C-alpha positions as CSV (number, residue, x, y, z in Angstrom):
1,M,68.2,87.2,82.4
2,Q,71.7,86.1,81.6
3,L,72.8,89.5,83.0
4,F,71.7,88.4,86.5
5,R,73.3,84.9,86.5
6,T,74.8,84.3,89.9
7,K,78.0,82.4,90.9
8,S,77.2,79.8,93.5
9,L,79.0,79.8,96.9
10,E,80.2,76.3,96.1
11,A,81.9,77.6,92.9
12,I,83.5,80.5,94.9
13,Q,84.8,78.1,97.5
14,S,86.1,75.8,94.8
15,D,88.0,78.7,93.2
16,V,89.6,79.6,96.5
17,G,90.6,76.0,97.1
18,G,94.1,75.3,98.2
19,E,97.6,76.3,97.1
20,D,98.5,73.0,95.5
21,D,96.1,73.2,92.5
22,R,95.9,75.7,89.7
23,G,92.6,77.2,90.7
24,G,89.5,78.5,88.9
25,G,90.1,80.2,85.6
26,D,93.6,78.8,85.5
27,V,95.1,81.9,87.2
28,G,96.6,80.3,90.3
29,H,96.0,80.8,94.0
30,L,96.9,83.5,96.5
31,R,99.0,82.3,99.4
32,K,97.5,82.1,102.9
33,R,100.0,84.1,105.0
34,L,98.0,86.6,107.0
35,T,96.8,86.6,110.6
36,A,94.5,89.0,112.6
37,R,97.6,91.1,113.5
38,H,98.5,91.5,109.9
39,L,94.9,92.4,109.0
40,I,94.7,95.1,111.7
41,G,98.0,96.5,110.5
42,F,96.8,96.6,106.9
43,G,93.5,98.1,108.0
44,I,95.0,100.9,110.0
45,G,97.7,101.3,107.3
46,V,95.1,102.1,104.7
47,V,92.5,104.0,106.8
48,I,94.6,106.4,108.8
49,G,96.1,108.7,106.2
50,T,94.6,111.4,104.0
51,G,91.6,111.9,106.3
52,I,93.7,113.1,109.1
53,F,96.6,114.6,107.3
54,T,94.9,116.5,104.4
55,L,91.1,116.5,104.3
56,T,90.8,117.8,107.9
57,G,92.1,121.1,106.8
58,I,90.2,121.4,103.5
59,Q,86.8,120.6,105.1
60,A,87.3,122.6,108.3
61,R,88.3,125.7,106.4
62,N,85.8,125.6,103.6
63,T,82.8,123.6,104.7
64,A,82.2,122.7,108.4
65,G,84.5,124.8,110.6
66,P,85.3,123.3,114.0
67,A,82.3,121.0,113.5
68,V,84.4,118.9,111.2
69,V,84.8,116.8,114.3
70,I,81.1,116.0,114.1
71,S,81.6,115.2,110.4
72,F,84.2,112.6,111.3
73,A,81.9,111.1,113.9
74,I,79.0,110.8,111.5
75,A,81.2,109.2,108.8
76,G,82.7,106.8,111.4
77,V,79.2,105.5,112.5
78,V,78.3,104.8,108.9
79,A,81.7,103.0,108.4
80,L,81.1,100.9,111.5
81,L,77.8,99.8,110.2
82,A,79.4,98.8,106.9
83,A,82.1,96.9,108.8
84,L,79.5,94.8,110.6
85,C,78.1,93.7,107.2
86,Y,81.5,93.1,105.7
87,S,82.4,91.0,108.8
88,E,79.4,88.7,108.2
89,L,80.0,88.3,104.5
90,A,83.8,88.0,104.6
91,S,83.9,85.5,107.4
92,S,81.2,83.4,105.7
93,V,82.6,83.6,102.1
94,P,86.4,84.2,102.4
95,T,87.4,85.2,98.9
96,A,89.3,87.9,97.1
97,G,87.2,90.6,95.5
98,S,85.1,91.3,98.7
99,A,82.0,93.2,97.7
100,Y,82.4,92.2,94.0
101,S,82.3,88.5,95.0
102,Y,79.4,89.0,97.4
103,A,77.4,90.7,94.7
104,Y,78.1,87.9,92.2
105,A,76.7,85.4,94.7
106,T,73.6,87.4,95.5
107,T,72.5,89.9,92.9
108,G,74.1,88.5,89.7
109,E,76.9,89.2,87.2
110,L,75.9,92.6,86.0
111,L,75.7,94.2,89.4
112,A,78.9,92.3,90.4
113,W,80.7,93.9,87.4
114,I,79.3,97.3,88.4
115,I,80.5,97.0,91.9
116,G,83.9,95.6,90.8
117,W,84.3,98.6,88.4
118,D,83.2,100.9,91.3
119,L,85.9,99.3,93.6
120,F,88.5,100.1,91.0
121,L,87.4,103.7,91.2
122,E,87.6,103.6,95.0
123,F,91.0,102.0,95.5
124,A,92.9,103.2,92.3
125,F,91.7,106.8,92.6
126,G,92.1,106.6,96.4
127,A,95.8,105.7,96.0
128,A,96.1,108.7,93.6
129,V,94.6,111.0,96.2
130,V,97.0,109.9,98.9
131,A,100.0,110.0,96.6
132,R,99.2,113.7,96.0
133,G,98.9,114.3,99.8
134,W,102.2,112.4,100.3
135,S,103.9,114.7,97.8
136,A,102.6,117.8,99.6
137,Y,104.0,116.6,102.9
138,I,107.3,115.5,101.7
139,G,107.6,118.9,100.0
140,N,106.8,120.6,103.2
141,L,109.2,118.4,105.2
142,L,112.2,118.8,102.8
143,D,111.4,122.3,101.6
144,L,111.1,121.1,98.0
145,P,109.7,123.3,95.1
146,P,105.8,123.5,95.2
147,S,105.8,123.5,91.4
148,L,106.9,119.9,91.5
149,F,105.6,118.6,94.9
150,G,102.7,120.9,95.9
151,E,99.0,120.5,95.2
152,G,99.2,123.3,92.7
153,A,101.8,121.4,90.6
154,T,100.8,120.8,87.0
155,V,102.9,117.6,86.9
156,N,103.2,116.2,90.4
157,V,106.6,114.6,90.4
158,G,106.5,113.6,94.1
159,A,103.2,111.7,93.6
160,A,104.6,109.9,90.6
161,F,107.8,108.9,92.5
162,I,106.0,107.3,95.4
163,V,103.6,105.3,93.2
164,V,106.5,103.8,91.3
165,V,108.4,102.8,94.5
166,L,105.4,101.2,96.2
167,T,104.4,99.3,93.1
168,V,107.7,97.5,93.4
169,V,107.0,96.6,97.0
170,A,103.4,95.4,96.2
171,V,104.6,92.9,93.6
172,L,107.3,91.4,95.9
173,G,104.8,89.4,98.0
174,I,102.0,89.8,100.6
175,R,104.2,89.0,103.6
176,E,106.9,91.5,102.5
177,S,104.1,94.1,102.1
178,A,102.8,93.3,105.5
179,R,106.2,93.9,107.1
180,V,106.6,97.3,105.5
181,T,103.1,98.3,106.4
182,T,103.5,97.3,110.1
183,V,106.6,99.5,110.5
184,L,104.8,102.4,108.9
185,V,101.6,101.9,111.0
186,V,103.6,101.9,114.3
187,V,105.2,105.3,113.3
188,K,102.0,107.0,112.4
189,V,99.8,105.8,115.2
190,A,102.5,106.9,117.7
191,I,102.6,110.3,116.2
192,C,98.8,110.6,116.1
193,V,98.7,109.9,119.8
194,F,101.5,112.5,120.3
195,V,99.5,115.1,118.3
196,V,96.5,114.6,120.6
197,V,98.6,114.6,123.9
198,A,100.8,117.6,122.9
199,G,98.2,119.6,121.0
200,I,95.5,119.5,123.7
201,W,97.6,122.0,125.7
202,F,97.3,124.6,122.9
203,V,93.5,124.3,122.3
204,K,91.7,127.6,122.8
205,G,88.0,128.0,123.4
206,A,87.9,131.0,121.1
207,N,89.0,128.8,118.2
208,L,86.1,126.4,118.8
209,T,83.4,129.2,119.0
210,P,81.1,129.0,117.2
211,F,81.5,125.3,117.0
212,I,79.1,125.1,114.0
213,P,79.6,128.4,112.1
214,A,76.4,130.0,110.7
215,G,75.4,128.8,107.3
216,A,76.4,131.1,104.4
217,P,75.7,131.1,100.7
218,S,78.4,129.2,98.8
219,E,80.5,131.6,96.8
220,G,80.8,130.7,93.2
221,A,78.7,127.6,93.4
222,D,76.8,126.9,90.2
223,G,74.6,124.0,89.1
224,L,77.5,121.5,88.9
225,T,79.2,122.4,92.2
226,R,76.1,122.3,94.3
227,P,75.3,119.3,96.4
228,L,72.8,117.0,94.6
229,I,70.3,117.2,97.5
230,S,70.2,121.0,97.3
231,V,69.3,120.7,93.6
232,I,66.6,118.1,94.2
233,A,65.1,120.0,97.2
234,G,65.4,123.4,95.4
235,L,67.7,124.8,98.2
236,E,70.3,127.5,97.8
237,P,73.9,126.0,98.1
238,A,75.5,126.9,101.4
239,T,78.6,126.3,103.4
240,F,78.9,125.7,107.2
241,G,75.8,125.2,109.3
242,I,74.2,121.8,109.6
243,G,74.3,121.4,105.8
244,G,78.0,122.1,105.8
245,V,78.6,119.5,108.5
246,L,76.7,116.8,106.5
247,T,78.5,117.8,103.2
248,A,81.8,117.5,105.0
249,A,80.8,114.1,106.4
250,A,80.2,112.9,102.9
251,V,83.6,114.1,101.8
252,V,85.7,113.0,104.9
253,F,84.0,109.6,104.6
254,F,86.9,109.1,102.2
255,A,89.0,109.0,105.3
256,Y,87.4,105.7,106.3
257,T,87.5,104.2,102.9
258,G,89.8,101.3,102.4
259,F,89.0,99.4,105.6
260,E,87.2,96.9,103.4
261,A,90.6,96.1,102.1
262,V,90.7,93.8,105.1
263,A,87.8,91.8,103.8
264,N,89.4,91.7,100.3
265,M,92.4,89.9,101.9
266,S,90.2,87.1,103.4
267,E,91.4,84.6,100.7
268,E,95.0,85.2,102.0
269,T,94.0,84.8,105.7
270,R,94.7,81.7,107.6
271,K,91.6,81.8,109.8
272,P,89.2,84.2,108.1
273,S,86.2,83.2,110.3
274,R,87.9,84.6,113.4
275,D,90.5,87.1,112.0
276,I,88.4,89.1,109.5
277,P,85.9,90.5,112.1
278,L,88.8,91.3,114.4
279,G,90.6,93.0,111.6
280,L,87.7,95.1,110.4
281,L,86.3,96.2,113.8
282,G,89.7,96.7,115.4
283,T,90.7,98.9,112.5
284,L,87.6,101.2,112.7
285,G,87.8,101.4,116.5
286,V,91.3,102.7,116.5
287,A,90.8,104.9,113.4
288,T,87.6,106.6,114.6
289,A,89.1,107.5,118.0
290,L,92.3,109.0,116.4
291,Y,90.3,110.9,113.8
292,I,88.1,112.6,116.3
293,G,90.9,113.3,118.7
294,V,93.2,114.8,116.0
295,A,90.5,116.8,114.3
296,F,89.5,118.3,117.7
297,V,93.0,119.3,118.5
298,V,93.7,120.9,115.1
299,V,90.6,123.1,115.0
300,G,91.2,124.0,118.6
301,M,94.8,125.0,118.1
302,V,94.1,127.3,115.1
303,E,91.2,129.4,113.9
304,Y,89.6,127.3,111.2
305,T,89.9,130.2,108.7
306,D,93.7,130.0,109.1
307,I,94.1,126.3,108.7
308,D,96.5,125.2,106.0
309,E,94.7,123.0,103.4
310,G,97.8,121.1,102.2
311,A,99.4,120.1,105.6
312,P,96.9,121.2,108.3
313,I,98.4,119.4,111.3
314,A,102.1,120.3,110.7
315,D,101.1,123.9,110.0
316,A,99.0,124.1,113.2
317,F,102.0,123.2,115.3
318,D,104.1,125.7,113.3
319,Q,101.5,128.4,114.2
320,V,101.8,127.8,117.9
321,G,105.6,127.9,117.8
322,L,106.4,124.2,117.9
323,G,108.4,123.9,114.7
324,W,110.2,120.8,115.9
325,A,106.8,119.0,116.4
326,S,105.8,120.1,112.9
327,S,108.8,118.2,111.4
328,L,107.9,115.1,113.5
329,I,104.3,115.2,112.3
330,S,105.4,115.6,108.7
331,I,107.5,112.4,109.1
332,A,104.4,110.6,110.5
333,A,102.3,111.9,107.7
334,V,104.7,110.6,105.1
335,A,104.8,107.2,106.8
336,G,101.0,107.1,107.1
337,L,100.3,108.1,103.5
338,T,102.9,105.7,102.3
339,S,101.1,102.7,103.9
340,V,97.8,103.9,102.5
341,I,99.1,103.9,98.9
342,L,100.7,100.4,99.4
343,V,97.5,98.8,100.7
344,D,95.4,100.4,98.0
345,L,97.7,99.0,95.3
346,I,97.5,95.5,96.9
347,T,93.7,95.7,97.3
348,V,92.9,96.8,93.8
349,S,95.1,94.1,92.3
350,R,93.2,91.4,94.3
351,I,89.8,92.7,93.0
352,G,91.2,92.6,89.4
353,F,92.5,89.0,90.2
354,A,89.0,87.9,91.3
355,M,87.4,89.4,88.1
356,G,90.0,87.9,85.9
357,R,89.5,84.5,87.5
358,D,85.8,84.8,86.6
359,G,86.7,85.8,83.0
360,L,85.2,89.3,83.2
361,L,88.8,90.6,82.7
362,P,91.5,88.9,80.7
363,P,92.8,85.9,82.8
364,G,96.3,86.4,81.5
365,I,96.6,89.7,83.3
366,A,95.2,88.1,86.5
367,K,97.6,85.2,86.7
368,V,99.5,84.8,90.0
369,S,103.3,84.8,89.8
370,P,104.7,81.4,91.0
371,R,107.7,83.3,92.5
372,T,106.0,86.1,94.4
373,G,102.5,84.6,94.9
374,T,101.0,88.0,93.8
375,P,99.1,89.0,90.6
376,V,102.0,90.9,89.2
377,R,100.6,91.9,85.9
378,M,97.3,93.2,87.4
379,T,99.3,95.2,90.0
380,L,101.3,96.8,87.2
381,A,98.2,97.6,85.1
382,Y,96.4,99.4,87.9
383,A,99.6,101.1,89.1
384,A,99.8,102.7,85.7
385,L,96.3,104.2,86.1
386,V,97.2,105.4,89.6
387,L,100.3,107.0,88.3
388,L,98.4,108.9,85.6
389,M,95.8,110.2,88.1
390,A,98.3,111.1,90.8
391,T,100.5,113.0,88.4
392,F,97.8,115.2,86.8
393,V,94.4,115.3,88.6
394,P,93.8,117.7,91.6
395,L,93.3,116.1,95.0
396,E,89.8,117.3,95.9
397,S,88.2,116.1,92.6
398,L,89.7,112.7,93.2
399,A,88.6,112.6,96.9
400,N,85.0,113.3,96.0
401,L,84.9,110.5,93.4
402,V,86.4,108.0,95.9
403,S,83.8,108.9,98.5
404,I,80.8,108.4,96.1
405,G,82.3,105.2,94.8
406,T,82.8,103.8,98.3
407,L,79.3,104.8,99.5
408,F,77.8,103.1,96.4
409,A,79.7,99.9,97.1
410,F,78.5,99.9,100.7
411,V,74.9,100.2,99.6
412,L,75.3,96.9,97.6
413,V,77.1,95.2,100.5
414,F,74.3,96.2,102.9
415,A,71.8,94.7,100.4
416,A,73.8,91.4,100.1
417,V,73.5,90.6,103.8
418,P,69.7,90.0,104.0
419,V,69.6,88.6,100.4
420,L,72.2,86.0,101.3
421,R,70.4,85.1,104.5
422,R,67.2,84.5,102.6
423,T,68.7,82.5,99.7
424,R,71.3,80.6,101.8
425,P,70.0,80.3,105.4
426,D,72.1,77.1,105.8
427,L,75.4,78.9,105.3
428,P,77.6,78.9,108.4
429,R,78.0,82.5,109.7
430,P,80.8,82.8,112.3
431,F,79.8,86.5,112.6
432,R,76.3,87.8,112.3
433,V,75.1,91.4,111.8
434,P,72.8,92.2,114.8
435,F,69.1,93.1,114.1
436,S,69.2,92.2,110.4
437,P,67.6,93.4,108.1
438,V,67.0,96.6,110.1
439,V,70.7,97.5,110.5
440,P,71.6,96.8,106.8
441,V,68.5,98.8,105.6
442,V,69.2,101.8,107.9
443,S,72.9,101.7,106.9
444,A,72.0,101.7,103.1
445,L,69.8,104.8,103.6
446,A,72.5,106.6,105.6
447,C,75.0,106.0,102.7
448,L,72.5,107.2,100.1
449,Y,71.9,110.4,102.1
450,L,75.6,111.1,102.3
451,M,75.9,110.5,98.6
452,L,73.2,113.1,98.0
453,N,75.4,115.7,99.8
454,L,78.1,115.4,97.2
455,E,78.3,117.8,94.3
456,V,76.3,117.3,91.0
457,E,79.7,117.4,89.2
458,T,80.9,114.5,91.3
459,W,77.7,112.5,90.4
460,L,78.2,113.2,86.7
461,R,81.8,112.0,86.8
462,F,80.7,108.9,88.7
463,L,78.0,108.2,86.1
464,A,80.5,108.7,83.3
465,W,82.9,106.2,85.0
466,M,80.0,103.7,85.3
467,V,79.0,104.1,81.6
468,L,82.6,103.4,80.6
469,G,82.5,100.3,82.8
470,L,79.3,99.1,81.2
471,L,80.8,99.4,77.8
472,V,83.8,97.3,78.8
473,Y,81.4,94.7,80.2
474,A,79.3,94.7,77.0
475,F,82.2,94.3,74.7
476,Y,84.4,91.9,76.8
477,G,83.1,90.8,80.2
478,Y,79.7,89.4,79.1
479,R,81.3,87.5,76.2
480,H,84.1,85.9,78.2
481,S,82.4,85.2,81.5
482,R,83.3,81.7,82.8
483,I,79.8,81.2,84.0
484,G,78.3,82.4,80.7
485,S,80.6,80.1,78.8
486,A,79.6,77.2,80.9
487,D,75.9,78.1,80.4
488,R,76.4,78.2,76.6
489,V,78.1,74.9,76.6
490,E,75.3,73.4,78.6
491,A,72.7,74.9,76.4
492,A,74.5,73.5,73.3
493,G,74.5,70.1,74.8
494,R,70.8,70.1,75.5
495,S,70.1,71.2,71.9
496,D,72.1,68.3,70.6
């Protein structure tokens, strides 16, 4: 039963404390510097990126056709439901670690570790995905050699370069990172609006017909590359059709991942009870509208079979003779993808900080630098992992892993809402999920269904990552847990 020991909300609030004491676990405190404006900037900064600028082309061409627009809408609805649950939890328990901390307070230490390990997968691998997309766009913009900057590069030099640069920005301080992110967000939102307004004039009905291409057998799909649901149900793997739309929804869900970074910054927010819900819902409202608009324009401008997988939006404008717009879009893509990598690096370091504070990771790595107010060592450790993944691992394999990791984390967040309402009905809740527990339960089922539409190979990689995490917990986290240590001391005192 020690595996399911929980951390009380009072202990969490004590760890958050103020900036004048050393804080739980002797790792220091994060500085409260953020407002709703900063949170929306971070949220849009991390959400609007690869989903528009790369995955749109891959999924439209190979899986859903023009109906990739529907895939984005489905994924957006699931993300909105998740945002409602995050808003309740983060405004009630404003702490770093987001879903990890909520799981620790509700379902116990083992599941908290699992979700924390899963969040590393989401944000660290997510940053690697975006770094590879950044490299493809900068290569397209500056006509750099594809052997170093393209998706087919064995060693992706461009991805490695941007990870190193943004790691430096991330360790300088949260306010400095917020300023850089704000500038990048303004650029990419403006260009996304331009894409919709300018591109709508080149949309052709012929390119949108049929909107949902007829389903066809998936060429070359074997047992590992088939969606798990087709294996369970005994169905033949297929692309396009309704099945293709749902499969694409599961993959482009990656485009919405990262908005929970807003919840993860609640410990650094001045008024979390008000600003966290505004940041989460504002982020998803803007992102969903832009995703659907841009996806519709791209598949309407170019026949889906001719869409470029590496840089679909810029290439679409090239194909209709607007080369100057193509360059402008590439600039926006570079700005957009840059902000995503930066926010991912910040977020994953805060999750590691929270786990280090609890003793599940070495506290020495989680310590906050007195000069910058950031967990510098943790940021550098995860940046090294991101650098390795971004340099050597193909984009699509990483994107699928991030999607399944995010969906799994959301399932546990959905479960935490009704559990916490039952165990702590007295907890002040500035924001409440409507129609609980119906909405959390339906949301969890939707996430599970999207997960089943991912490939068997993705599931196997995800399970391998989870097994690795359980080994780390067994040999380190369980033995060094602050709560476990306190329990052992208490038990020794009773025996005496």
